N, C-alpha and C positions, 0 to 999 in steps of 0.2 A: 503494499500500499504505500505510499509516499505521500507526503503532506499534500492534501488536496484542498482546493478552494473553489468554492462556488463562486465563480466570480463573474463576472462580466456580462451580463445580459444587457439589456437595454442600455447600451452606451457605456461601457466600462471606460470611463473617461480616462484615458491614459494620458499623462502629462506629455509623453513623447509624441503624442499624435494631436493634442489639443482637442480631445473628444468632447462633444457637447451632448446634452441630455435630450435633444429634440426627438419627439416621437417615442419616448420610452414608455413601456407599460408600467403602470404604477405611478405615473406622473400625470397630473391634470392638464398639462400643457398640450395643446393641439398642434403646435407648429411641428414641422418635420422637414428634414432635408429632402430636396427634390429627388425624385427617382429617375435615374438615368435610363435612357432608352435602351442601353445595352446591358442593363443590370441583369445579373444572373437569376434563374429561376430557382426558387426554394421549394423542395430540397434537391431537385434533380442535379444541380451543378455543384453541389457542396461536397467537399472532401475533408477527411480527417487530418488535422495537423497536430502532431505531438510536441514539436519543438518550434515555436513561432519565432519571429524575427525580434520581437521585444523581450527584454530580460525579465525573469521571474526569480524572486529571491525567497528563501525559506526564512524561518523565524530568526535565525542567526545572521542573516544577511548574505548567505552563501548562494551563488547563482545555482539554479536548478537546471539540469541538463535536458530532461524530458518532462516538463511540468504537466503535460496534458495527456499522459499515457493512460490515465484512469484509475490507478491504484491497484494493489494486489491484496487479496485476503489470505490466499493459500498458494503461493507460487511454487510450481514444480519446475526447477531449472535444469537445463543441460547445455554444455558448451560443445559445439561442433564446428569445424571449419567447413561450412556448407558451400563456400564459393572458391575454395582452393587458393586463397591468398596468404596462407600460412599464419592466420591468426584465428582465434576461437570466437565464432559468432554465438549469440545467445538465443535459445529457445525457452519459452516459459508457457507452461499450461496453467490457466487460472480457472477454467470452467470445462466441463466435459465436452468432448467433440471437436475442440479446436486448439490450436497452439499458436502463440504469438512469436514473431521473429524480429530480433534486434541485430542489425549488422554491426560487427566490430570494425570500425573505420580508423585506420592509423594515419597520422599526419606528423611526420618527423618523429620526435621523441614522445608525443602524446598520442592518446587514442580515446575514442568515445563510442558510445552505443547509439545507433540511429535506428529508430523504429521503422520498420518496413510494412508490417501487416499484423493484424490480430487473428488471421485465419490462414496460416501458411499453406499454400497449394490447395486450400479447400479440403484438406485431409480429414477424414473422419477418424479421430484417434481415441474415441471412447473416454475411459476414466484415466488412462495413463499412456505414455509413449516412451520409446527408448530407441534412439539412433544407434546403429552399429553397422560395421561393414560385414554383413552376413556372408556374402559371397566372396569377400576378400579381393575385390577388384580395384580397390582404391577409392571407391565412392560409397558413402554411407547409405545403408538401407534403413528400414524403419519397422519396429514392432509396436503394436498398439493393442489396447484392450478391445476385444470383440465382445458385444453384448453377452451377458451370461457368463463372463469371467473366462472366456477362452482367449486365444492370442491370434491376432491378425498380423500378417506379414506384407509389407510393401517392398518391392525391389526398385532400387534406383536404376532406371534405364537410361539416365542421362550421364553426365561425367562428374568428375570431382569438382569442376568449376561451374557447372550448370545442371543442377539436380532436377530430375523428373521422375516422379514415383508412379509405379504401376502395381496394382494389387496382384500378389503372388499367391497368397493362400488366405482365404477367409478364416480358416482355423488351422493352426499348426497341429500336426499330428506326428506320433511316433511312427517308426518303421512298420509297426503292426496295425496302424490305422487308428490308434486311440487318440482322442483329442488331448491336448495339453491344457490342464486346468490351472488357472492363476487367480486367486482371490483378487477381486477388483480393488479392494482397499490397499493392496500391496503393489509396490513398484519394483518389478524384477530387474535383472541386469544380465548383460552378455559380456563375456571376456574369455580370452584364452588363458585360463588360470594355469595350466600345466605347461605352457609354452611348447606344445606339441603340434601347433599348426591347426588344431581343431577347436572351434569355439565351444564354450560351455554356457549353458543357460541356468541361471539360478533364480529360484522362486522362494521368497520368504513366505511363510505361512502364518496363520492366525495363532498358532500355538507357540510361536517363537522359534521354530525350527526352520531348516532350509532344505528345499528339494533341488537336486542337481540333475540336469540333462547334458549330454555331450553329443556333438555333431558326429554322425557316422562317417562323414567324408570331409575332406578339407578343400574341395573344389565345388563351385556353384553354390546355389542356395541350399543351406543345410537342412538335413532331417535330424532332429534331436531324439536320441534314445535315452530312456530313463536310466539313471545311475543309482540314485538313492534318495530316500525321503528324510534321511537323518545325516546330512552333510556334516562331517567332523564332529558329530555329537553336539552341535551348537543348539543351545536352548536359551534364547534371550527372554528374561523375565524382569519385571520391574514393579514398583509400587508395593503396597502392602495390604493384602486382603485379609479376611478373617482367619485364613489358614496359613498365613505368612506370605512372603514375597512370591506371588504366583500370578501377577497380572501380566498380560501380554496383549498385543493387538496389532492394528494396521502398521505396516512397516515399509521401509525403503532400504535398498541395498545398492552399494556402490563399491567398486574395486578400484584401487589406485596404489602406486608405489609411493607411499607418503614418506618413507625413510630413505629412499634412494639406493636400496640394496639390490635392485634388479628383479624383485618379485612383487606380487600384488597383494596388498593388505585389504582387509574388509572393513567397510564402514556400515553401520546399522543405525537407522532412526526408527524409533518405535512410538506408538501412540501414548503409551504410559511411561515413556522415558523423557524427562526434560532435557537430557544431554544428548550428545552424539557419541555413539560407542564405536571404538576401534578394536578390532582383533588383529594383532600383528601376525604376519606371516613369518614364522620362525624357521621355515624350511628354505627352499630355494625355488628358483623359476621352474625347474624341471620336476622338483619334488616339494610341492607346497604343503605346509603344515599350518592350519588355522584352528588348532585346538585349545589355544590359551584362553584365559579369562578376558572378557571384554573390559576396556578402560574408557572413561570419559575423555573426549578430545575436544580442543587441543589439550595436551597433557599439562602444559604450563598454566593454562587459564581456561578450564573447560567451559564450553558453551552451555548455557542454561536458558531455556525458553519455555513456552507453554507445551512443548513436546511435538512428536511426529515430525522430526527434522529430516528433510530431503537434501542430502549432500551432492555437490558437484565440484570436481576438482580439475583445475587446468592452470597452466602458466599464463596468467593474465598480464602480469607486469613484464614478462619477457626477460626475467633475470635467470632463467634455468631452474627456478624453484616451483613446486606445485602449490599454487594458492587454493584456499578453501572457500567455497560459497555454500551457503545453506538456506534453502527455502523452508520457512516454518509454516507447516500445514495446519497446526493447531491441534494439540492433543488434550490430555486429561488435566493439565495444569493451568487452568484459567485461559482458555482459548481466546477470550476477548483481548488479553494483553498483547497478542501478536497480530492484531488486525492492521496495524500500520508498520511496525518494526518487524519485518518478516523476511527480509532478504539480506542476510549477513555476508560480508566480505571480510575474510581474514587474509591479509598478505603475509607470505612467508619470506623471510630474509634472515640470514645468519642463524638458521635452524630454529627460529621462533615464529609463531603465528601471532600476528597483531591485528586486532579488530579495527578496520578502517571505517566501516559504515554498517548500519542496519538497514539501509534503504539503497541498495546498490544501483538500481536502475536510474534513480534520480528523478524525483517528481514531487508532486503535491498529494499527500495522502493523509486524511484525518481519521481513517479507521474503516468504517463500513457504511453503506447506504447513504451516501452524501446527498444533501439537498442544497440548492443555491438560490440566492436572491441578489438583486442589484438595485442600487439607489444612491442618491447624492446625500450621503450621511453628513458630510462636513459643510454643506451648503456652499460649495466652491465652484459649482457648475460642472463638476466631474463626478462620475459614478464610482462608488466603491462597491465591494462585493462582501456578502456574508456566506460562509459555508459551514453547515452543520453536519454532525455525524449521528449515527444511530446510537452509539454508546462510546464514550471516550475510552481508548485502550489503557490510558494511565490512571484515570480516576476510577473507572470500572463500575460506576454507579449512575452516571448521568450523561446525557448528551451535552456537547459543547458547541458553541457557535463562534467561529473565527472570522475576523475581518481580513480581507485582502485589499490592501490600500496602496497608494502610490509610494514608491521608494523615496527615501529622503533626497536622493540625488535629482529627483524630478523625472526619473526614467524608470519605466517598468513597474512591477508590482511586488509587494512584500507581504508575506503572512504575519499577522499580528497576534497579540495575546487574546485568549478567549474572552468574550463578553461576560460580565458579572450577571448571571441569570440564576434563578432558582433551579434546583435539581429537577430534572424531568427526563423521560425516555423518548429519544428520537424527535428532537426539535426539527421543525421545517419553517424557515423564515420567509417573510415577504416584506418588501420595503416600498414605501410611498410617502410623499409629503401630505400628511393628513391634517395639518394645522396651519398651512399657509405661510410658514416661516422660511420656506426654501430648503429645509433639511428633512431628509426622509425619516419617517417614523417606522416602527416595527411592529408587525403582527406575527405571532408564533403559533404554529400548530404543533401537536404532540401525538405520540402513539396513543395515548389514553383518550384522545378526541377533544381535548381542551383547546380553546383559542384564547390567546392573551394579547392585550394591546400594551405597547411600551413606547411612551413618548420620547422623542429625541431631546436630550438635555445638553447636547454639545459635548465637545471633547471626546467623542466616541462612546458616550454612555447613554443608557436608556432607562426610563423609570416606568414601572408597571403602574397602569391606571385602570380602575374599574369603569364599567359603563358601556363603552362603545360596542362590545361584543356580547353583551348579556343575552343569555338564552340561546346562543348559537353552538354550544358544545354538543358533541354527540358523534357517534361512529368511532372509528379507530384509524390511526395513521393519517391524520388530517394534514393536508398540504394546502396552504392558502396561496392566493395570487391577487394582486391589486392592480386596478386600471380603470379608467373612466369609460364605462360601457353605456351610460345613459346620457352622456353629453351635457351634463350640468356643471362640469369643472371640478367634480369631487370623485376621488378614486373609490370605486365599488370593490366589493370582495367577491371572489370566486373561490369555492372551496371544494377540494377533492378528498375522498375518503378511501379506505381499504376496500369497500364494497364496489368501487368503480363509479359511483354516482358523483357528478359534478353539479354543484348548485350555485346560483347567483343570489347575492345578498346586496341590494342597493344601499348606497350611503345616503341616509335620510337626515343626516346631521347638517352642520354648517361647515363653512370653509375652514373654521378654526376648531371645531369640536365635532369629530366624526361620530356616527352611530349607524350600525349596520342592521337592517331589517331582516326578519326571517326570510327564508328562501321564497323568491317570487317566480323562479323558473329553474328548470333543470336543463342546462345547455347540452349535456351529454351524459350518457351512461356507457361506460366502457369496461374493459377487463379490470381485474384486481389491482389495487394500489394506484388509483388515479392521482397524478401529480400535474396540475395545470400550470400554464404560463400564458400570459397575454401579450400579443404583439401584432401590429399591422403587418401581415405577411405580404400582401399584394399591393400596398400603397393606395388603397381606396379610402383611407381616412377612418376605417373601422378596425377595432381590435379583434383579432381572430384568436382562436384557442390552439395551443400546442399542448398535448397531454401525454405524459409518460405513463405507462402501465407496467406490469410485471415483466413483459417480454418485448415491448415495442414502443415506438413513438407514433402518435396519432395527430392528425391535423383536422380541425373543424373550422371552416370558413364562416365568417359573420356575413350573412346575407340580408340582414335587417337594415335599419336606418341608424343614424348617429345617436338617436335617443331611445331606440327600441331594438336591441340586438336580437337576431334570430340565426342560430347556428345550424349549418348543414350537417349531415351525417359525418362522423369521424372516419377518416381514411388513413391507412398506413403510410408513413413517410418512407420513401425509397432511399434510405441511407444505409451504407455498410459501416459497421463498427459501433452501432448503438449498444450500450451496455445493458445488462439486466437491471430492471428497476430504474429507468432513467428519469431524472428530474431536470426539465429544460429551463433554460434562460436564453433570451435572444437580445442582441444589440450590436452596435458598431464598436468592436473591440479595438480596432486599429485607427479609428478616426478617418478612414478613407471613403466614407459614404456608403460602405457595403454592410449588410447585416451579417453577423456571425452568430453561431449556435454554440452554446455550452451545455453540457450534460453532466450532472452528478450521476452516481450509479452505485451499483452494489459494491464495487471495489473500493469505494471511499475516496476516490480522486475525482478528476474533472477531465472531460473530453471536449475538445474544441473542433468545430467544423467551420470551414471557411469557403467562400465562393472563390472562383478564379479571379485573377486580376483583370480589370477592364482596361483595355488599351486607351 
């Protein structure tokens, strides 16, 4: 997950671009920038952007390399030189069925990760994946989970520099035709453990033991024959049950020569184990021995997380040493604690492993199920953003709402300290000037269904006040949106709930004292977890609806009048890369007159979609 920030919708007024608030949802202003005749069509022309041209800083002031990749909750990493340029590229599985690809780009003595896609080659990888050169032709092939816990194999029919995958076997089978079964909660591994030119397939089991298969031939795509269900007598257990230390569970397996003695050592991550376990190979490459007791790793300063640690090892720094990376999948030791800090990088130098970061990809991640809002909090003509999480990984008892404001240098954006708000689960913010002073006020929804009003007090603070939202609580996972739908210069309230119902609550108060009426209309009924946003999508002067649901983003165009909205049926937005449980915000991020789209989502980060440049 990486620090995420719901930011920028209706005009994330970046100082670097002189962004104005014209046409923002949540603002009673009706002026808007003229729409260019060559303006792109939303969403057809929009594309995902992970690393924009403007700088984004984390809370410490450090530049973030991939601020809008969307966050990770349970990353499963593997490093592979997929393009044959002699450096390790990164693959990460975050959800079933697809794997993201980050290219390792080297420039002189420095290197960086460049996001390329969140669905590499459109491969169906099930619950896990494992790259390996199965046919030993110099180009990596791929094993994935096949539904019902069998193993699917793809052969790389391309080259070491230009991969192309073709289904080889829907289910791997032994020479006798028996399917090879691998519990879907476990991530297997492939290696030539005995250095005999034949690959071995290792499957961790839910009882803490390991099953071994060996290839029957050293050429072509292998057929794996069963060797043992009790490899080296290994029995990984952890925790403390009623009958003693007997817990075991979902696991990961990785082999690497961590001590540089020419043979492969075994790493094990377990659901019930907060550390990463190492079993050192005390034999040799041709005669491996892995019967010793497991030790927590790194030996000098053991990793301790929520558990279910997925290791990946590669020489990232290019110093000839094997560096350690760990994706924390979240085990039995307070899984919420790893919702943001879950991709560890340990650099090895001088025979020591030093922790460099807990968020290796570099991004904005606040935990899980992020929601976003935009508004001019400081009354300076520029928009700030608020980003909320489901539950804060560090506090563990409440949602937090973080501001994303302009950096002190006047360029870019910087994550700030969380707002001082009462404890609540799963805050969802909305911003608009509800008092006529030019500064955006705050409306908050919660998982419990409550709505609260917080008047802007200046200096980035808000004070809760009773009255404007009286009688409007109800439902669960309430997500508010604010915008003038009735043409009276006052921002109205649109409210989405977990049931998928979106309701309209007109502002019947004054320009200085808002009050929202009970629902007068139901603009849309969609799938579960409706998260609405308001924006004039087609430049006709009427605010339209953009609605996130559990699995997609929907558009409902306003076909009514300036004072009487009437929304057409919601239709799916044709965008690639929409996260699960998207929460939308729209506006001109760069100040170039084009509308950008930002999405919070399940990963706890933020995704940015931009139109092409207009000549």
